BAMAR-304061 format. One record per residue (C-alpha): residue number from 1; x, y, z. Coordinates in steps of 0.05 Angstrom, whole numbers, plus 32768, in hexadecimal, padded with zeros to 4 digits. Each point is the difference from the previous one (the first is absolute). Layout:
residues N
<r pos="NUM" x="X" y="Y" z="Z"/>
...
END
This chain:
residues 326
<r pos="1" x="7CD5" y="82E9" z="7D59"/>
<r pos="2" x="802C" y="7FCE" z="7FE3"/>
<r pos="3" x="8040" y="8023" z="802A"/>
<r pos="4" x="7FD6" y="7FFC" z="8041"/>
<r pos="5" x="7FE8" y="7FB9" z="7FEC"/>
<r pos="6" x="8048" y="7FEF" z="7FED"/>
<r pos="7" x="8018" y="8019" z="8041"/>
<r pos="8" x="7FD7" y="7FDA" z="8029"/>
<r pos="9" x="800F" y="7FBD" z="7FE0"/>
<r pos="10" x="804B" y="800D" z="8008"/>
<r pos="11" x="7FF1" y="8010" z="8049"/>
<r pos="12" x="7FD2" y="7FC0" z="8008"/>
<r pos="13" x="803C" y="7FD4" z="7FD8"/>
<r pos="14" x="8033" y="801B" z="8034"/>
<r pos="15" x="7FDA" y="7FF9" z="803F"/>
<r pos="16" x="7FE6" y="7FB8" z="7FDC"/>
<r pos="17" x="8050" y="7FF0" z="7FF7"/>
<r pos="18" x="8012" y="8014" z="8044"/>
<r pos="19" x="7FC7" y="7FD6" z="8022"/>
<r pos="20" x="8015" y="7FC4" z="7FD0"/>
<r pos="21" x="8048" y="8000" z="8010"/>
<r pos="22" x="7FF4" y="8010" z="8049"/>
<r pos="23" x="7FD7" y="7FC9" z="8009"/>
<r pos="24" x="802F" y="7FD6" z="7FD8"/>
<r pos="25" x="8037" y="800C" z="8033"/>
<r pos="26" x="7FD5" y="7FED" z="803B"/>
<r pos="27" x="7FE9" y="7FC1" z="7FE4"/>
<r pos="28" x="8045" y="7FEE" z="7FED"/>
<r pos="29" x="8039" y="801D" z="802D"/>
<r pos="30" x="8046" y="7FF7" z="7FF3"/>
<r pos="31" x="8032" y="7FE3" z="8042"/>
<r pos="32" x="8041" y="8011" z="7FF4"/>
<r pos="33" x="8032" y="7FC1" z="801B"/>
<r pos="34" x="8042" y="800B" z="8009"/>
<r pos="35" x="803C" y="7FDB" z="8012"/>
<r pos="36" x="804D" y="8005" z="7FF2"/>
<r pos="37" x="800E" y="7FC0" z="7FDF"/>
<r pos="38" x="8004" y="7FE7" z="7FC4"/>
<r pos="39" x="7FCC" y="7FD3" z="7FD6"/>
<r pos="40" x="8024" y="7FBE" z="800B"/>
<r pos="41" x="7FFF" y="800C" z="804D"/>
<r pos="42" x="7FC7" y="7FE9" z="8036"/>
<r pos="43" x="7FEB" y="8043" z="800F"/>
<r pos="44" x="7FE6" y="8008" z="7FB0"/>
<r pos="45" x="7FE5" y="7FBA" z="8005"/>
<r pos="46" x="7FCD" y="8009" z="803E"/>
<r pos="47" x="7FEF" y="8044" z="7FE6"/>
<r pos="48" x="7FEA" y="7FDF" z="7FBC"/>
<r pos="49" x="7FDD" y="7FCE" z="802B"/>
<r pos="50" x="7FDB" y="803B" z="8024"/>
<r pos="51" x="7FF0" y="8021" z="7FC4"/>
<r pos="52" x="7FE2" y="7FC7" z="7FE6"/>
<r pos="53" x="7FD9" y="7FF5" z="8044"/>
<r pos="54" x="7FE4" y="804A" z="8005"/>
<r pos="55" x="7FEA" y="7FFE" z="7FB5"/>
<r pos="56" x="7FD8" y="7FC5" z="8005"/>
<r pos="57" x="7FDC" y="801F" z="8037"/>
<r pos="58" x="7FF2" y="8044" z="7FF8"/>
<r pos="59" x="800C" y="8037" z="7FC4"/>
<r pos="60" x="8039" y="8018" z="801F"/>
<r pos="61" x="8040" y="8001" z="7FD6"/>
<r pos="62" x="8042" y="7FF3" z="8026"/>
<r pos="63" x="803A" y="8020" z="7FDC"/>
<r pos="64" x="804A" y="7FDC" z="8015"/>
<r pos="65" x="803C" y="802D" z="7FFA"/>
<r pos="66" x="8038" y="7FCF" z="8009"/>
<r pos="67" x="8052" y="801A" z="7FFE"/>
<r pos="68" x="7FF3" y="803B" z="8036"/>
<r pos="69" x="7FDC" y="802A" z="7FC5"/>
<r pos="70" x="7FDB" y="802A" z="8039"/>
<r pos="71" x="803D" y="8003" z="8030"/>
<r pos="72" x="8026" y="7FCB" z="802C"/>
<r pos="73" x="7FDE" y="7FE8" z="8044"/>
<r pos="74" x="8007" y="8035" z="802B"/>
<r pos="75" x="7FEB" y="8038" z="7FCF"/>
<r pos="76" x="7FBB" y="7FCC" z="7FF5"/>
<r pos="77" x="7FEF" y="7FF2" z="8040"/>
<r pos="78" x="8006" y="8053" z="8012"/>
<r pos="79" x="7FD3" y="800C" z="7FB7"/>
<r pos="80" x="7FCD" y="7FC7" z="801D"/>
<r pos="81" x="7FFF" y="802F" z="8045"/>
<r pos="82" x="7FFA" y="8041" z="7FD8"/>
<r pos="83" x="7FC7" y="7FDC" z="7FC6"/>
<r pos="84" x="8033" y="800F" z="7FCC"/>
<r pos="85" x="800D" y="7FB4" z="7FFB"/>
<r pos="86" x="7FCA" y="7FCA" z="7FFE"/>
<r pos="87" x="801C" y="7FC6" z="801D"/>
<r pos="88" x="8040" y="7FCB" z="7FF6"/>
<r pos="89" x="8022" y="7FCC" z="8012"/>
<r pos="90" x="8032" y="8015" z="8034"/>
<r pos="91" x="803A" y="7FD2" z="8022"/>
<r pos="92" x="7FF5" y="8002" z="8044"/>
<r pos="93" x="803E" y="8021" z="8018"/>
<r pos="94" x="7FEE" y="8048" z="7FE5"/>
<r pos="95" x="7FBA" y="7FEF" z="8019"/>
<r pos="96" x="8027" y="7FFB" z="8049"/>
<r pos="97" x="8013" y="8048" z="7FF5"/>
<r pos="98" x="7FAE" y="801A" z="800C"/>
<r pos="99" x="7FF5" y="7FCD" z="802C"/>
<r pos="100" x="8030" y="7FEA" z="8029"/>
<r pos="101" x="7FF2" y="7FC1" z="8028"/>
<r pos="102" x="7FF3" y="7FDE" z="7FBD"/>
<r pos="103" x="8044" y="7FF5" z="7FF3"/>
<r pos="104" x="7FF8" y="7FCA" z="803B"/>
<r pos="105" x="7FFA" y="7FD4" z="7FCA"/>
<r pos="106" x="8047" y="8005" z="7FDD"/>
<r pos="107" x="8024" y="7FF4" z="8040"/>
<r pos="108" x="8032" y="7FDC" z="7FED"/>
<r pos="109" x="7FF2" y="7FB0" z="7FFA"/>
<r pos="110" x="7FC5" y="8007" z="8023"/>
<r pos="111" x="7FDD" y="7FCF" z="7FD0"/>
<r pos="112" x="8027" y="7FB9" z="7FE6"/>
<r pos="113" x="7FC8" y="7FF7" z="7FC9"/>
<r pos="114" x="7FCC" y="801E" z="7FD7"/>
<r pos="115" x="7FC9" y="7FD8" z="802C"/>
<r pos="116" x="8015" y="8026" z="803F"/>
<r pos="117" x="8002" y="8041" z="7FD9"/>
<r pos="118" x="7FB6" y="7FFA" z="7FE2"/>
<r pos="119" x="7FE5" y="7FE3" z="803B"/>
<r pos="120" x="8014" y="804A" z="802F"/>
<r pos="121" x="7FF5" y="802B" z="7FBF"/>
<r pos="122" x="7FB2" y="7FE0" z="7FF0"/>
<r pos="123" x="7FF5" y="7FF3" z="804C"/>
<r pos="124" x="7FE8" y="8038" z="8035"/>
<r pos="125" x="804A" y="801B" z="8010"/>
<r pos="126" x="8007" y="8014" z="7FAE"/>
<r pos="127" x="7FBD" y="8015" z="7FFC"/>
<r pos="128" x="800B" y="802B" z="803E"/>
<r pos="129" x="803F" y="801B" z="7FE4"/>
<r pos="130" x="7FDD" y="8012" z="7FBA"/>
<r pos="131" x="7FCB" y="8022" z="8024"/>
<r pos="132" x="802B" y="802E" z="8028"/>
<r pos="133" x="8013" y="8021" z="7FB5"/>
<r pos="134" x="7FC6" y="8026" z="8007"/>
<r pos="135" x="8018" y="802D" z="802E"/>
<r pos="136" x="8032" y="801F" z="7FD2"/>
<r pos="137" x="7FC2" y="7FFD" z="7FBD"/>
<r pos="138" x="8016" y="7FC0" z="7FE3"/>
<r pos="139" x="7FD4" y="7FCA" z="7FFC"/>
<r pos="140" x="8021" y="7FB5" z="7FFF"/>
<r pos="141" x="7FD8" y="7FD2" z="7FD8"/>
<r pos="142" x="802E" y="7FC1" z="7FFF"/>
<r pos="143" x="8049" y="7FEA" z="8009"/>
<r pos="144" x="801A" y="7FEA" z="7FC2"/>
<r pos="145" x="804F" y="7FEE" z="8004"/>
<r pos="146" x="804A" y="800B" z="7FEC"/>
<r pos="147" x="8010" y="7FC5" z="8020"/>
<r pos="148" x="8033" y="7FE3" z="8029"/>
<r pos="149" x="8044" y="802A" z="7FF2"/>
<r pos="150" x="804F" y="7FF5" z="7FE5"/>
<r pos="151" x="803F" y="8017" z="7FFC"/>
<r pos="152" x="8018" y="8013" z="7FC2"/>
<r pos="153" x="804D" y="8027" z="7FF7"/>
<r pos="154" x="802F" y="8007" z="7FC2"/>
<r pos="155" x="803A" y="7FF3" z="8032"/>
<r pos="156" x="8006" y="7FB9" z="8025"/>
<r pos="157" x="7FDB" y="7FC5" z="8017"/>
<r pos="158" x="7FE2" y="8013" z="8044"/>
<r pos="159" x="7FFA" y="7FBF" z="8033"/>
<r pos="160" x="8007" y="8026" z="803E"/>
<r pos="161" x="7FF3" y="8049" z="8018"/>
<r pos="162" x="8049" y="8005" z="800B"/>
<r pos="163" x="8000" y="8001" z="7FAD"/>
<r pos="164" x="7FCE" y="803A" z="8000"/>
<r pos="165" x="8036" y="8026" z="801E"/>
<r pos="166" x="800E" y="804B" z="7FD2"/>
<r pos="167" x="7FC8" y="7FE9" z="7FCD"/>
<r pos="168" x="7FD1" y="8039" z="7FE8"/>
<r pos="169" x="7FB9" y="7FDF" z="8008"/>
<r pos="170" x="7FC5" y="802C" z="7FE5"/>
<r pos="171" x="7FC8" y="7FF6" z="8033"/>
<r pos="172" x="7FBC" y="8015" z="7FFE"/>
<r pos="173" x="7FF3" y="8044" z="801D"/>
<r pos="174" x="7FE7" y="7FE6" z="8045"/>
<r pos="175" x="8020" y="7FF8" z="8042"/>
<r pos="176" x="7FF9" y="7FBA" z="8011"/>
<r pos="177" x="8027" y="7FF0" z="7FB8"/>
<r pos="178" x="8035" y="8032" z="8010"/>
<r pos="179" x="8015" y="7FE5" z="8042"/>
<r pos="180" x="7FEF" y="7FBB" z="7FF8"/>
<r pos="181" x="803D" y="8002" z="7FC6"/>
<r pos="182" x="8026" y="802C" z="8030"/>
<r pos="183" x="7FF9" y="7FC9" z="802A"/>
<r pos="184" x="801D" y="7FCF" z="7FD4"/>
<r pos="185" x="8038" y="802B" z="7FF0"/>
<r pos="186" x="7FF7" y="801A" z="7FC5"/>
<r pos="187" x="7FFF" y="8049" z="7FDE"/>
<r pos="188" x="7FB6" y="800E" z="8007"/>
<r pos="189" x="7FF1" y="8030" z="7FC1"/>
<r pos="190" x="7FAD" y="8012" z="8006"/>
<r pos="191" x="7FEA" y="8019" z="7FBD"/>
<r pos="192" x="7FC4" y="7FFA" z="7FD4"/>
<r pos="193" x="7FFB" y="7FC9" z="7FCA"/>
<r pos="194" x="8005" y="8024" z="7FBF"/>
<r pos="195" x="803E" y="8027" z="8022"/>
<r pos="196" x="8019" y="7FBA" z="800B"/>
<r pos="197" x="7FFB" y="7FE2" z="7FBC"/>
<r pos="198" x="8033" y="803A" z="7FEC"/>
<r pos="199" x="8028" y="7FF7" z="8038"/>
<r pos="200" x="8012" y="7FB6" z="7FEE"/>
<r pos="201" x="800E" y="800D" z="7FB9"/>
<r pos="202" x="8032" y="8040" z="8014"/>
<r pos="203" x="8021" y="7FCB" z="8039"/>
<r pos="204" x="7FF9" y="8037" z="8039"/>
<r pos="205" x="7FD9" y="7FCA" z="8022"/>
<r pos="206" x="801C" y="7FB9" z="800A"/>
<r pos="207" x="7FB1" y="7FE0" z="8008"/>
<r pos="208" x="7FBE" y="7FF4" z="8019"/>
<r pos="209" x="7FD5" y="7FD9" z="801E"/>
<r pos="210" x="7FBD" y="7FE8" z="7FE6"/>
<r pos="211" x="7FD7" y="7FC6" z="7FED"/>
<r pos="212" x="8015" y="7FC4" z="7FC0"/>
<r pos="213" x="7FBC" y="8029" z="7FE0"/>
<r pos="214" x="8024" y="8041" z="7FFC"/>
<r pos="215" x="8049" y="7FED" z="7FF9"/>
<r pos="216" x="7FE7" y="7FD4" z="7FBE"/>
<r pos="217" x="7FC9" y="8033" z="7FE3"/>
<r pos="218" x="8033" y="803B" z="8007"/>
<r pos="219" x="8031" y="7FDA" z="7FE3"/>
<r pos="220" x="8030" y="800A" z="803B"/>
<r pos="221" x="8034" y="7FC9" z="7FEA"/>
<r pos="222" x="801D" y="8036" z="7FCD"/>
<r pos="223" x="801C" y="8027" z="803E"/>
<r pos="224" x="7FFD" y="7FCF" z="803B"/>
<r pos="225" x="8029" y="7FC3" z="7FFA"/>
<r pos="226" x="7FF8" y="7FE5" z="803F"/>
<r pos="227" x="7FBB" y="7FEC" z="8028"/>
<r pos="228" x="7FFC" y="7FE2" z="8046"/>
<r pos="229" x="7FC2" y="7FDF" z="8008"/>
<r pos="230" x="7FF4" y="801D" z="8047"/>
<r pos="231" x="7FB6" y="8013" z="8000"/>
<r pos="232" x="800B" y="8028" z="803C"/>
<r pos="233" x="7FBC" y="8029" z="7FFB"/>
<r pos="234" x="7FB9" y="7FEE" z="7FDE"/>
<r pos="235" x="7FEA" y="803C" z="7FEC"/>
<r pos="236" x="7FBB" y="8012" z="7FEE"/>
<r pos="237" x="7FDD" y="802E" z="7FD7"/>
<r pos="238" x="7FCA" y="8026" z="8001"/>
<r pos="239" x="7FBE" y="800C" z="7FD6"/>
<r pos="240" x="7FF4" y="804A" z="8019"/>
<r pos="241" x="7FD2" y="8037" z="7FE9"/>
<r pos="242" x="7FF0" y="803D" z="8013"/>
<r pos="243" x="7FD1" y="8004" z="8046"/>
<r pos="244" x="7FDD" y="803C" z="7FE0"/>
<r pos="245" x="7FF1" y="7FDF" z="7FBA"/>
<r pos="246" x="7FEC" y="7FBE" z="8023"/>
<r pos="247" x="7FD2" y="8022" z="8023"/>
<r pos="248" x="7FDE" y="8019" z="7FCA"/>
<r pos="249" x="7FEC" y="7FBD" z="7FE8"/>
<r pos="250" x="7FC6" y="7FE9" z="800B"/>
<r pos="251" x="8000" y="7FC5" z="802C"/>
<r pos="252" x="7FF4" y="7FC8" z="7FCB"/>
<r pos="253" x="8038" y="801C" z="7FD8"/>
<r pos="254" x="802F" y="8009" z="8047"/>
<r pos="255" x="7FF5" y="7FAB" z="800E"/>
<r pos="256" x="800D" y="7FF9" z="7FAD"/>
<r pos="257" x="8041" y="8021" z="800A"/>
<r pos="258" x="8015" y="7FDB" z="803D"/>
<r pos="259" x="7FF1" y="7FC6" z="7FE9"/>
<r pos="260" x="8019" y="8004" z="7FC4"/>
<r pos="261" x="803E" y="801C" z="8027"/>
<r pos="262" x="8003" y="7FB8" z="8026"/>
<r pos="263" x="7FFB" y="7FD3" z="7FBD"/>
<r pos="264" x="8031" y="8028" z="7FDF"/>
<r pos="265" x="8035" y="7FF4" z="8032"/>
<r pos="266" x="7FF3" y="7FB9" z="8011"/>
<r pos="267" x="8008" y="7FF2" z="7FB6"/>
<r pos="268" x="8040" y="802B" z="7FFB"/>
<r pos="269" x="8014" y="7FD1" z="8037"/>
<r pos="270" x="7FFA" y="7FC1" z="7FDF"/>
<r pos="271" x="801E" y="8023" z="7FBE"/>
<r pos="272" x="8041" y="800C" z="802A"/>
<r pos="273" x="8004" y="7FC1" z="801A"/>
<r pos="274" x="7FF5" y="7FDD" z="7FBD"/>
<r pos="275" x="8036" y="802C" z="7FDD"/>
<r pos="276" x="8034" y="7FF8" z="8032"/>
<r pos="277" x="8028" y="7FCD" z="7FF2"/>
<r pos="278" x="8003" y="800E" z="7FAF"/>
<r pos="279" x="800A" y="8040" z="8018"/>
<r pos="280" x="803C" y="7FE7" z="8028"/>
<r pos="281" x="801B" y="7FD9" z="7FC4"/>
<r pos="282" x="8001" y="8036" z="7FD1"/>
<r pos="283" x="8028" y="802C" z="8033"/>
<r pos="284" x="8031" y="7FCD" z="7FFF"/>
<r pos="285" x="8009" y="7FF7" z="7FB9"/>
<r pos="286" x="800C" y="804B" z="8002"/>
<r pos="287" x="803F" y="7FEF" z="801F"/>
<r pos="288" x="7FEE" y="8018" z="804D"/>
<r pos="289" x="801B" y="7FD6" z="8031"/>
<r pos="290" x="7FC8" y="7FE4" z="802F"/>
<r pos="291" x="801E" y="7FEC" z="804A"/>
<r pos="292" x="7FD3" y="7FE6" z="803E"/>
<r pos="293" x="8021" y="8017" z="8036"/>
<r pos="294" x="7FF9" y="7FE6" z="8050"/>
<r pos="295" x="7FCC" y="8035" z="8018"/>
<r pos="296" x="800B" y="7FF8" z="8049"/>
<r pos="297" x="8045" y="8037" z="8000"/>
<r pos="298" x="7FC7" y="8023" z="7FD6"/>
<r pos="299" x="7FC8" y="8000" z="8035"/>
<r pos="300" x="8033" y="8005" z="803F"/>
<r pos="301" x="801F" y="8046" z="7FDF"/>
<r pos="302" x="7FB0" y="801A" z="8004"/>
<r pos="303" x="7FEF" y="7FF5" z="8046"/>
<r pos="304" x="8014" y="804E" z="8013"/>
<r pos="305" x="7FCC" y="8012" z="7FC6"/>
<r pos="306" x="7FC4" y="7FE0" z="8025"/>
<r pos="307" x="8020" y="801B" z="8042"/>
<r pos="308" x="7FF3" y="804C" z="7FEC"/>
<r pos="309" x="7FBA" y="7FED" z="7FD4"/>
<r pos="310" x="7FEB" y="7FD1" z="8041"/>
<r pos="311" x="7FE4" y="8038" z="801C"/>
<r pos="312" x="7FDE" y="8028" z="7FCA"/>
<r pos="313" x="7FE5" y="7FC6" z="7FE2"/>
<r pos="314" x="7FF2" y="7FDB" z="8042"/>
<r pos="315" x="7FAF" y="7FF0" z="7FF9"/>
<r pos="316" x="8007" y="7FEB" z="7FBA"/>
<r pos="317" x="803B" y="7FDB" z="8006"/>
<r pos="318" x="7FF1" y="7FDC" z="803C"/>
<r pos="319" x="7FB3" y="7FF2" z="7FE1"/>
<r pos="320" x="802C" y="7FE4" z="7FC6"/>
<r pos="321" x="8029" y="7FD3" z="8023"/>
<r pos="322" x="7FC6" y="7FDE" z="8026"/>
<r pos="323" x="7FD8" y="7FFC" z="7FC5"/>
<r pos="324" x="8042" y="7FD7" z="7FD7"/>
<r pos="325" x="8000" y="7FDA" z="8046"/>
<r pos="326" x="8052" y="801A" z="8007"/>
END
């Protein structure tokens, strides 16, 4: 009789433990948010704000994975599609490999200011482009930013497109970037960011292009001695999650995730703006030569890019130009 009682008690304990752990998990689900940059970068600032807002408004726990811990950006997006990755902050370039029309936002010299970019991204055009991600199993929540991109290299000062001839420049794995730098005369080398860092250290590529915050946070002045303040492309980033995961959230949680992503994106934009002058000064102190070239020759050189992509992006490109009065 005692053995039977002990067995019953043990079974009850096991059932209680399972029920308790299951309800605890349901009550405090962990969402893993991934990105590929380090903790000094704006992406991480945005991730921290998103975590703060979601956790304050729900019983979800946001677990942040920086430094490409869970893979490069393409791997993260594919994981979201398959449900093995929850969500991330992803540079727009890789996102456009899954939804090509969103690349219209990164046509060279399309935007002349942050305000122009924000107007389009946060307005109906940008929101439609975000919505299109649902067609490929992704849910776009909001636009954070990578920012206006500038050229760096280890060889020489670049003041005109002619100075780019022969330079091996890493670009994102995206046709618009590849064609832009080919038009400018460079040898465009598409590769993931994690690979590019090693390639710059080993000298197998000469340069890259990225916003000031990336040049600063990844200490590129150690391998890149020249920077041209070209602001040739404004690069958005996307708070994105798997469509199936988003659909599994209740309506209240969906609203919280979207509103928190938008607020975190705006927080990061403000942070980037506040930090840029200080970061530029720090880069100069590290010995990087910063030049401000006349952009007219660069703008003229990329006209073929608009000719090539004008038809492909026609609907959105025309709408953007009309919205901005161009």
